[in-house]
C-alpha positions in Angstrom: -21.6 4.0 -13.8 -20.0 7.6 -13.4 -20.0 7.7 -9.9 -18.3 6.2 -6.8 -19.3 6.9 -3.2 -16.7 8.8 -1.1 -15.7 6.4 1.5 -15.5 3.1 -1.3 -12.5 4.4 -2.9 -11.2 5.8 0.4 -11.3 1.9 2.0 -10.2 1.2 -1.7 -7.2 3.0 -2.9 -5.9 4.6 0.6 -4.9 3.6 4.4 -6.2 3.8 7.1 -2.9 5.5 8.0 -1.9 8.0 5.6 1.7 7.2 7.0 1.8 3.5 5.4 0.6 4.7 1.9 3.1 4.1 -0.8 6.4 5.2 -1.4 6.8 8.3 -2.7 7.7 7.4 -6.9 5.9 4.5 -6.6 2.8 3.2 -8.7 -0.3 4.6 -6.9 -3.1 1.7 -6.4 -5.8 2.7 -9.2 -9.8 2.7 -9.4 -11.1 1.9 -12.6 -15.2 4.0 -13.2 -16.1 4.8 -15.7 -16.8 8.9 -16.3 -19.4 10.9 -18.2 -18.6 13.0 -21.7 -21.1 15.5 -22.3 -20.4 17.0 -25.5 -22.4 19.0 -28.2 -25.1 17.0 -30.4 -25.5 17.5 -34.6 -27.4 20.6 -33.8 -25.2 22.2 -31.7 -26.6 21.0 -28.2 -23.9 20.2 -25.2 -26.4 16.8 -24.0 -25.0 14.1 -21.8 -23.2 12.1 -24.0 -21.5 8.1 -24.1 -20.0 6.8 -20.5 -15.6 6.7 -20.8 -13.4 3.7 -19.1 -10.8 5.5 -16.8 -9.1 4.9 -13.5 -8.2 7.5 -10.3 -6.7 7.3 -7.8 -5.5 9.5 -4.4 -1.6 9.5 -5.1 1.0 10.8 -2.5 3.4 13.4 -4.6 6.8 15.5 -3.0 9.4 17.7 -3.5 11.6 20.3 -2.9 10.6 24.2 -1.3 13.9 26.3 -2.5 14.2 26.6 1.0 15.7 23.1 1.2 12.4 21.8 2.7 10.4 18.8 1.2 7.0 19.5 1.1 4.5 16.3 1.0 1.1 16.7 -0.3 -2.0 14.0 -1.6 -3.2 14.6 -5.1 -6.1 12.9 -6.9 -5.4 12.1 -10.3 -7.7 10.7 -13.4 -6.1 8.9 -16.7 -7.2 7.9 -19.7 -5.3 6.1 -21.9 -6.4 7.0 -25.7 -5.6 4.1 -26.9 -7.6 2.1 -26.2 -10.9 4.3 -25.8 -10.3 6.0 -29.5 -8.3 9.0 -29.4 -11.1 11.5 -30.2 -13.1 10.4 -27.2 -10.6 12.0 -25.2 -7.4 14.4 -26.3 -5.5 16.1 -23.8 -6.8 19.2 -23.1 -9.9 17.7 -22.4 -11.4 18.4 -19.2 -11.6 15.9 -16.3 -15.1 17.3 -14.1 -15.5 16.1 -10.6 -18.7 16.4 -9.4 -19.6 16.2 -4.9 -22.3 14.8 -4.3 -25.4 15.5 -2.6 -25.5 19.1 -4.5 -26.1 20.4 -1.1 -21.7 20.5 -0.6 -21.3 23.2 -4.1 -17.8 21.7 -4.6 -17.0 21.1 -8.6 -13.2 20.2 -9.4 -12.2 20.4 -12.9 -8.4 19.9 -14.7 -7.5 19.2 -18.1 -5.5 16.4 -19.6 -2.0 16.3 -20.0 0.2 14.4 -22.3 3.2 12.9 -19.2 6.7 15.1 -19.4 8.4 11.1 -20.3 11.4 11.9 -17.8 12.4 10.0 -15.0 13.1 12.1 -11.5 16.7 13.1 -12.6 16.0 14.8 -15.6 12.6 16.5 -15.2 13.4 20.3 -14.4 13.6 21.2 -10.8 10.6 23.2 -9.8 12.6 24.1 -6.7 14.6 27.6 -6.8 11.9 29.2 -7.9 9.0 27.8 -5.1 9.1 29.3 -1.6 5.7 27.8 -0.7 3.9 24.9 -0.7 1.5 26.8 -2.7 3.6 28.1 -4.7 4.5 24.6 -5.6 1.5 23.1 -6.2 0.6 26.1 -8.4 4.1 25.8 -10.6 3.0 21.7 -10.7 -0.4 22.0 -12.5 0.1 24.9 -14.6 2.8 22.8 -16.6 1.6 21.7 -20.2 2.7 18.1 -19.3 2.1 16.3 -16.5 5.6 15.9 -14.1 5.1 12.4 -13.0 3.6 10.4 -16.4 6.2 8.6 -18.3 3.5 5.9 -19.9 1.4 7.0 -22.8 -1.6 7.5 -20.9 -3.3 11.8 -20.7 -3.6 12.2 -16.6 -5.6 15.4 -14.8 -5.1 15.8 -11.7 -6.6 18.3 -8.6 -3.4 18.8 -6.0 -4.5 18.8 -2.5 -8.1 19.2 -3.9 -11.1 20.8 -1.0 -13.4 17.8 -1.2 -15.4 16.2 1.7 -13.1 13.2 2.5 -9.4 13.6 2.2 -6.6 10.8 2.8 -5.5 12.8 5.5 -8.8 11.6 7.2 -9.9 14.9 7.2 -14.2 14.9 6.9 -14.4 11.1 7.0 -17.0 11.3 10.0 -19.7 13.8 7.7 -21.4 13.3 4.4 -21.4 9.1 4.8 -22.8 8.5 1.0 -21.1 11.6 -0.3 -20.4 10.4 -4.0 -17.3 11.6 -6.6 -19.4 12.3 -9.7 -16.8 11.7 -12.3 -17.5 13.5 -16.2 -15.7 14.5 -19.1 -16.1 17.6 -20.9 -13.8 19.5 -24.0 -13.7 22.4 -22.0 -15.3 23.6 -18.8 -15.4 26.9 -18.7 -16.2 27.5 -22.2 -19.3 25.6 -21.8 -19.8 27.0 -18.4 -20.2 30.6 -20.2 -22.3 29.6 -23.1 -24.7 27.8 -21.0 -25.0 30.2 -18.4 -25.4 33.0 -21.3 -28.4 30.7 -23.1 -31.8 30.9 -23.3 -32.5 27.8 -20.5 -30.5 30.0 -18.1 -32.1 33.1 -18.3 -35.5 31.8 -18.3 -34.8 30.2 -15.2 -33.4 33.6 -13.6 -36.0 35.4 -14.9 -38.1 32.6 -13.1 -36.4 32.9 -10.0 -36.2 36.8 -9.6 -40.1 36.9 -10.3 -40.6 34.2 -6.9 -43.0 32.2 -9.5 -39.7 29.2 -10.3 -41.0 25.7 -9.1 -39.1 23.8 -6.7 -40.7 21.3 -5.2 -42.2 17.8 -7.0 -45.7 17.8 -8.8 -46.1 15.5 -6.1 -45.7 18.3 -3.4 -49.5 20.5 -3.0 -48.6 23.0 0.0 -47.1 26.2 -2.0 -44.0 27.3 -0.6 -42.6 30.6 -1.9 -39.0 31.2 -2.3 -37.5 33.7 -0.3 -36.2 36.8 -0.9 -32.8 36.1 0.7 -33.4 32.4 -1.6 -34.1 34.1 -4.6 -31.0 36.7 -4.8 -28.3 33.4 -4.6 -29.9 32.9 -7.6 -27.5 34.1 -10.2 -24.7 32.2 -7.8 -26.7 29.1 -8.2 -27.0 28.6 -11.0 -23.3 29.2 -12.3 -22.4 25.9 -10.0 -25.4 23.7 -11.4 -24.4 24.2 -14.6 -20.7 23.7 -13.6 -22.3 20.3 -11.6 -24.1 19.5 -14.5 -20.3 18.7 -16.8 -19.9 16.6 -14.3 -23.2 14.5 -15.6 -26.0 12.9 -13.8 -24.7 11.0 -10.2 -27.2 8.6 -11.1 -29.5 6.7 -14.4 -27.1 8.0 -16.9 -28.6 5.7 -19.1 -32.4 8.2 -18.7 -29.8 11.6 -19.0 -28.5 10.4 -22.0 -28.9 12.4 -24.8 -30.7 14.9 -22.8 -28.9 18.5 -22.7 -26.9 19.4 -19.8 -29.4 22.8 -19.3 -32.0 20.6 -19.1 -29.4 18.4 -16.0 -28.3 22.0 -14.4 -32.0 23.7 -14.3 -32.7 20.0 -12.2 -29.8 20.8 -10.2 -30.4 24.0 -9.5 -34.2 23.3 -8.9 -32.6 21.4 -6.0 -30.2 24.1 -4.4 -33.8 25.8 -4.5 -35.1 24.2 -2.4 -32.8 23.3 -0.3 -32.0 26.0 0.5 -35.6 27.7 0.9 -36.2 24.3 3.7 -33.3 26.5 5.3 -34.6 29.6 5.5 -38.3 28.4 6.5 -37.0 26.5 9.9 -34.8 29.9 10.6 -37.7 32.2 10.2 -41.5 30.9 10.3 -40.6 27.5 12.3 -40.8 28.0 17.0 -37.4 27.2 17.9 -35.8 23.8 19.1 -39.0 22.5 15.9 -38.3 21.1 12.6 -40.9 20.2 10.0 
């Protein structure tokens, strides 16, 4: 299972009242899941690979700024133990990838796995003297080569205040009640996005989109739905987004996708984006005001 309903994770890990969260420095509740790993096949093709045991948590962090004030924030953390899964499965520097589904949410997050700093609060280097604002503090923390808080042997990937649909502070809980976190592991997100975006498959998708000949409907739909110009113009950006989302693996039916090229999954996501976007434009342009298909 490489995905989890966001609302279920909040209910499992975060109290309804954020003030009731675990004390700063105490171990947060963790949820054991699996993340879908993508990796190269023998011929070099990047494919949907195996599932890796992983633990995730919403953790509360607090550090002092140079102004003397303390800043408190939520951090989404993913942890893997190389001793449990095999050292070759996930290494320091590999990336944790978290996409959100429905894909129309258009959010994908990633962070590198890091070894722990192995120091207690009194021995950690202070960030206060060089961090005036909360933004500087969060950038400094996540830019470190080691995880600032981890003292054990596990590898940790941290996302400070990620712009997720449902947040522990309560924002977004009324929306996307069935939204999923799709969890994946990739060796290098930026490199893989660049390689896939330059592939012949990606170039063909761009060509079909530019020519307005790409098929964006299920095969069971007989009615032709033309691709609107403003949708086609968004094609390059949507394709890059789709590739990033595909690196987290499929949101369901992992076994059906195992061994399949990641670019095939990106193709599926991309056409879904185009179809959804195209239908929104059609409702706005062609349908009478106040009427929907």
